C-alpha positions in Angstrom: 0.0 0.0 0.0 2.8 2.4 -0.9 0.4 4.4 -3.0 -1.7 5.4 -0.1 1.3 6.8 1.7 2.2 9.0 -1.3 -1.4 10.3 -1.7 -1.9 11.5 1.9 -5.1 12.4 3.6 -6.1 15.5 1.5 -5.6 13.5 -1.7 -7.7 10.6 -0.3 -10.5 12.9 0.7 -10.5 14.4 -2.9 -10.7 10.9 -4.4 -13.6 9.9 -2.1 -15.5 13.1 -2.9 -14.9 12.6 -6.6 -16.1 9.0 -6.4 -19.2 10.2 -4.5 -20.0 12.7 -7.2 -19.4 10.3 -10.1 -21.1 7.2 -8.7 -23.6 8.6 -6.2 -24.2 7.6 -2.6 -26.3 4.6 -3.5 -23.7 2.8 -5.7 -20.6 3.8 -3.6 -20.9 0.9 -1.0 -21.4 -1.6 -3.9 -18.4 -0.2 -5.7 -16.3 -0.4 -2.5 -17.3 -4.0 -2.0 -16.4 -4.9 -5.6 -13.0 -3.3 -5.3 -12.4 -5.1 -2.0 -13.2 -8.5 -3.6 -11.0 -7.7 -6.5 -8.0 -6.8 -4.3 -8.5 -10.0 -2.1 -8.7 -12.2 -5.2 -5.6 -10.5 -6.6 -3.7 -11.0 -3.3 -4.7 -14.7 -3.2 -3.5 -15.2 -6.8 -0.2 -13.5 -6.0 0.3 -15.5 -2.8 -0.7 -18.7 -4.7 1.9 -18.0 -7.4 4.6 -17.5 -4.7 3.6 -20.9 -3.2 3.7 -22.6 -6.6 7.2 -21.2 -7.3 8.4 -22.4 -3.9 7.0 -25.9 -4.5 8.7 -26.1 -7.9 12.0 -25.1 -6.3 11.6 -27.9 -3.7 10.9 -30.4 -6.5 14.1 -29.5 -8.3 16.2 -29.9 -5.2 
């Protein structure tokens, strides 16, 4: 999450307000949930790829 450190609190507030204006208050929770699921699936895929590469190294040894 290095990106959030670079943005800072004022930038984050601007992003949230922009999303609120674009998507509206009714769709914002749905959008947040979708983004959260996407990040969790991405993280699982990355972690799974790391486990696969470790198991391949063990097989070679």
